[in-house]
C-alpha positions in Angstrom: -56.0 -20.6 -0.3 -59.6 -18.1 0.5 -60.9 -17.3 -2.8 -61.2 -13.3 -3.4 -65.3 -13.7 -2.2 -64.1 -15.0 1.0 -62.6 -12.0 2.1 -65.2 -9.5 1.1 -67.8 -7.3 3.7 -70.8 -8.3 4.2 -71.6 -4.7 2.6 -70.5 -6.5 -0.9 -73.5 -8.8 -1.1 -77.0 -8.5 -1.6 -78.7 -10.8 0.8 -77.3 -9.6 3.9 -76.7 -5.8 3.3 -79.6 -5.7 0.8 -82.7 -8.8 0.2 -82.4 -9.0 4.0 -82.8 -5.9 5.3 -86.1 -3.4 5.8 -85.3 -1.0 2.8 -84.7 2.5 5.1 -82.2 0.3 7.2 -80.2 -0.3 4.2 -76.9 1.4 5.0 -73.4 1.7 4.5 -73.9 3.2 1.2 -70.9 5.7 0.5 -67.7 5.8 2.3 -66.4 9.6 2.0 -62.9 10.3 0.9 -62.0 12.8 3.1 -64.0 14.5 6.0 -66.4 17.9 5.2 -66.1 20.0 8.5 -68.5 22.7 9.2 -66.3 25.9 8.9 -65.6 24.4 5.1 -66.9 27.1 2.3 -69.2 24.8 0.6 -70.8 25.9 -2.8 -73.6 23.9 -4.8 -75.1 23.7 -8.3 -76.4 21.9 -10.7 -79.7 20.5 -11.4 -83.0 21.0 -9.3 -81.7 18.0 -6.5 -78.7 19.7 -6.0 -81.1 22.4 -4.1 -81.4 19.5 -1.3 -78.2 19.6 -0.8 -77.5 23.3 0.0 -80.7 23.5 2.4 -79.4 20.3 4.3 -75.9 21.6 4.7 -77.3 25.3 6.0 -79.7 23.6 8.3 -77.0 21.6 10.4 -74.6 24.1 10.8 -72.3 23.7 7.7 -70.9 27.0 6.1 -72.8 27.2 2.9 -71.4 29.6 0.5 -73.6 32.2 -0.6 -71.6 34.1 -3.4 -74.7 36.0 -4.3 -76.7 37.1 -1.2 -80.0 38.8 -1.6 -79.9 42.5 -0.7 -81.2 43.1 2.6 -84.5 44.7 2.1 -85.6 41.5 0.4 -87.8 39.6 2.5 -86.6 35.7 2.6 -89.9 34.6 0.5 -89.1 37.7 -2.0 -85.7 36.7 -2.2 -86.2 33.1 -3.0 -88.6 33.8 -5.4 -86.1 36.0 -7.4 -83.4 33.0 -6.9 -81.5 34.2 -4.5 -80.2 31.3 -1.3 -81.2 28.7 -3.9 -78.1 28.1 -6.0 -74.5 29.3 -5.0 -74.9 32.2 -7.1 -77.8 32.9 -9.2 -77.0 31.1 -12.0 -80.3 29.0 -12.6 -80.7 25.5 -13.2 -77.0 23.9 -14.6 -78.2 20.8 -16.0 -75.3 20.0 -18.0 -71.4 19.5 -17.5 -71.0 21.1 -20.5 -73.3 24.2 -19.1 -70.9 24.1 -16.1 -67.9 24.4 -18.2 -69.7 27.1 -20.0 -69.9 29.1 -16.7 -66.6 28.3 -15.2 -64.9 30.1 -18.8 -67.3 32.9 -18.6 -66.1 33.5 -14.6 -62.4 32.9 -15.5 -62.3 35.0 -18.6 -61.6 32.4 -20.6 -64.9 33.1 -22.9 -67.1 36.1 -23.1 -70.9 35.4 -22.3 -73.1 36.2 -25.5 -75.0 39.1 -25.5 -78.1 37.6 -26.5 -81.5 38.5 -25.0 -85.2 37.3 -25.2 -88.1 39.1 -25.2 -91.6 38.1 -24.5 -94.6 40.2 -23.9 -92.9 43.5 -23.5 -90.6 41.8 -20.7 -87.1 40.6 -21.2 -85.0 37.2 -20.4 -81.6 36.2 -19.8 -81.3 32.9 -22.4 -78.9 31.5 -19.7 -81.2 32.0 -16.4 -84.5 32.2 -18.0 -87.0 31.3 -14.4 -84.2 33.7 -12.5 -86.7 36.9 -12.6 -90.0 36.1 -12.0 -91.2 38.0 -14.8 -88.5 39.1 -16.6 -86.6 42.1 -16.8 -87.4 45.6 -17.7 -85.2 46.2 -20.4 -82.1 44.1 -22.2 -79.9 46.4 -20.3 -80.8 45.0 -17.0 -80.5 41.5 -18.1 -77.0 41.6 -19.1 -76.6 43.6 -16.2 -77.5 41.4 -14.1 -76.1 38.5 -15.6 -72.5 40.0 -15.3 -72.9 39.8 -11.7 -73.8 36.7 -11.1 -70.7 35.5 -13.6 -68.5 37.8 -11.2 -70.6 36.2 -8.3 -70.0 32.5 -9.6 -66.2 33.4 -10.1 -66.1 34.1 -6.2 -68.0 30.7 -5.4 -65.2 28.6 -7.7 -62.5 30.4 -6.4 -63.2 30.9 -2.6 -65.2 27.4 -1.6 -63.3 24.2 -0.1 -66.0 22.2 -1.6 -67.7 22.2 -5.0 -70.9 20.1 -4.6 -72.4 19.8 -8.4 -75.1 17.4 -9.6 -75.7 15.9 -13.2 -79.2 16.3 -14.1 -79.0 16.0 -18.2 -78.0 15.0 -21.4 -80.2 16.5 -23.4 -78.9 19.7 -24.0 -80.0 22.9 -26.8 -77.5 25.0 -28.4 -76.9 27.7 -30.4 -75.2 25.8 -33.5 -74.2 29.2 -35.1 -71.7 30.5 -32.1 -71.6 27.5 -30.4 -73.1 27.9 -26.9 -75.4 26.1 -25.0 -79.0 27.3 -23.3 -80.3 25.6 -20.1 -83.8 24.9 -21.7 -85.1 25.4 -25.4 -85.6 28.8 -27.2 -89.2 29.6 -27.2 -90.3 27.6 -24.3 -89.9 30.1 -21.7 -89.2 32.9 -23.4 -87.5 33.8 -27.0 -88.2 32.6 -30.1 -87.0 28.8 -31.6 -85.1 29.1 -35.0 -85.0 25.7 -37.0 -81.9 25.6 -38.2 -79.8 27.5 -35.7 -81.0 26.4 -32.3 -80.0 22.7 -32.6 -80.6 19.5 -30.1 -77.7 17.5 -29.1 -78.2 14.3 -26.4 -75.0 14.2 -25.2 -72.8 11.2 -25.3 -70.2 9.7 -22.3 -67.1 10.5 -23.7 -68.7 14.5 -24.0 -70.1 14.8 -21.4 -66.6 12.8 -19.4 -64.4 15.8 -21.2 -66.3 18.8 -20.4 -66.4 17.7 -17.0 -62.8 17.5 -16.8 -62.0 20.4 -18.6 -64.5 22.3 -16.0 -62.8 20.3 -13.3 -59.1 21.3 -14.5 -60.2 25.3 -15.2 -61.7 25.4 -11.3 -58.4 23.8 -10.1 -56.0 26.1 -12.4 -57.6 29.1 -9.8 -58.5 27.2 -6.3 -56.0 24.2 -6.3 -57.2 22.7 -3.2 -61.1 22.9 -3.8 -62.1 19.6 -3.3 -65.7 18.5 -5.5 -68.4 15.9 -4.5 -70.7 15.0 -7.6 -73.8 13.2 -7.5 -76.4 12.7 -10.0 -80.4 13.8 -10.0 -82.9 10.7 -9.6 -85.0 12.9 -10.8 -87.0 11.4 -14.2 -86.9 14.0 -17.1 -90.4 16.0 -18.0 -90.3 15.6 -21.4 -87.3 14.3 -24.4 -86.5 15.2 -27.8 -84.7 12.3 -28.2 -86.6 9.6 -30.1 -87.3 7.2 -27.7 -89.9 7.2 -25.3 -89.1 9.9 -21.9 -88.9 6.4 -19.5 -86.2 4.8 -22.0 -84.5 8.4 -22.8 -84.6 9.1 -18.6 -82.6 5.8 -18.2 -80.1 6.9 -20.7 -79.4 9.9 -19.6 -78.9 9.2 -15.8 -77.3 5.9 -16.6 -74.6 8.0 -18.9 -73.9 10.8 -16.3 -73.6 8.0 -13.4 -71.4 6.3 -15.3 -69.1 9.8 -16.1 -69.3 10.3 -12.2 -68.2 7.5 -11.1 -65.3 7.1 -13.2 -63.8 10.9 -12.7 -64.6 9.9 -8.7 -62.6 6.7 -8.9 -59.4 8.5 -10.6 -59.1 11.7 -9.0 -58.4 11.8 -5.5 -59.9 15.0 -5.3 -63.2 14.2 -6.5 -65.8 11.6 -4.8 -69.2 10.8 -5.7 -72.3 10.5 -3.1 -75.2 8.0 -4.9 -78.3 10.3 -4.0 -79.6 8.9 -7.4 -79.2 4.9 -6.2 -80.8 5.8 -2.8 -84.0 7.2 -4.3 -84.6 4.9 -7.5 -82.8 1.6 -6.6 -85.5 -1.6 -6.8 -85.3 -1.9 -3.1 -86.8 1.4 -2.6 -89.9 0.5 -4.5 -90.3 4.3 -6.0 -91.6 4.8 -2.3 -89.7 7.9 -2.5 -91.4 9.7 -5.9 -94.7 11.5 -5.7 -97.4 10.4 -7.7 -96.5 11.9 -10.9 -94.1 9.1 -10.2 -91.2 12.2 -11.1 -90.9 14.1 -8.0 -89.6 13.4 -4.9 -91.1 13.3 -1.4 -89.6 15.3 1.4 -89.4 11.9 3.1 -87.1 10.6 -0.1 -85.1 14.1 0.6 -84.4 13.8 4.2 -83.6 10.0 3.6 -81.3 10.8 1.0 -79.7 13.6 3.1 -79.6 11.6 6.4 -77.4 8.8 4.7 -75.1 11.1 3.6 -74.3 12.3 7.5 -74.5 8.9 8.9 -71.8 8.0 6.4 -69.7 11.0 7.3 -70.2 10.2 11.2 -69.2 6.6 10.8 -66.3 7.4 9.0 -65.1 10.6 10.6 -67.2 10.7 14.4 -65.6 13.1 15.8 -66.8 16.1 12.9 -70.2 15.3 14.3 -71.5 17.1 17.6 -71.7 13.8 19.9 -75.6 13.5 20.1 -76.3 13.8 16.5 -73.4 11.3 16.2 -75.0 8.7 18.2 -78.4 8.4 16.4 -77.0 8.8 13.2 -75.3 5.5 13.9 -78.0 3.8 15.5 -80.1 4.5 12.2 -79.4 5.9 9.1 -82.5 7.6 8.3 -82.4 9.8 11.8 -83.2 13.4 11.4 -81.1 15.6 13.1 -82.2 19.1 14.4 -82.6 22.0 11.9 -82.7 25.6 12.0 -84.1 27.4 8.9 -82.6 29.2 6.6 -82.9 31.5 3.3 -82.8 28.0 1.0 -84.7 26.1 3.5 -87.8 28.5 3.0 -90.9 26.4 0.9 -91.1 23.5 -0.6 -90.8 24.2 -4.1 -87.6 23.7 -6.2 -86.6 26.0 -8.7 -87.0 23.5 -12.0 -87.0 25.6 -15.5 -87.3 21.6 -17.2 -89.9 21.6 -15.3 -92.1 24.4 -17.2 -91.7 21.6 -20.5 -94.7 20.1 -18.8 -96.9 22.5 -20.3 -96.7 21.5 -23.9 -97.4 17.8 -23.2 -100.7 16.7 -25.2 -103.8 16.7 -23.4 -104.9 13.0 -22.4 
């Protein structure tokens, strides 16, 4: 009788599927659970890297769902500056799964968003979307009105989408310990005032993250039972850490914990899948070639390689879903580039990332 390893495919072994290949020719990294069709409404949220999925899907003719479109009078460049077309609603970056749960609860009326507003030099900022307006709002009333519109739009995104793509970014988080709600960034950085004893740092654990993600997914499925969820983990290291570890070690904890949660939930639930964008960028065979000079940002070539693998794997499993010309190119070489068309989300190369603003507080060399 053959032993179990003799029955495995080539991709289960390091030497033939990784070690003996050029890094850019490593393929079959994902086997999609279900087809992603062009007419499906696809919502994208999460950390900075999630923006690449929205751009790539829209540029290839998929129905990226913009639940909070820009006013028609805004030029595309202005619209992006005001965070339209970045995510499927103007939530800004949702770095943690507990922040996702918080947004879902607000959108479904499970809880009410706080009326907290930050002020800086006569302008007003939303603590839960601190960089959504480049120079803040003119009044606190404008902040709250804009937030309510985004909460409503986020609700449309989770109720009306066929696919919800969420990129997990951070385990480190900041909370209002008095009223138990979460901010996307530490008060007193972008705006607001840090208050010792009221604002609390929490580095989230595996059990906490898994519990919050499942709570969020159950709530979403309660209003949209047929929705499917695609999870990814951002390969972008932390800008800074409040944990006691070196930032490199803190990054390893954060990403490995998020990766473990995403993988476990995807394995246990048919409606959840996991795509390995984190592994494609950060794994040893790629030798860090996709990172920029600061060893943190991901270059466009890396983004292109991630998304080309995404579409190549989809074409491999469901060839009829991809146009025949594109399909032949993808199946031949995973990192082949498909023709793209510009969208609002495609304009400009800069991602919107509040966390990167923390670099301003680094000590001088």
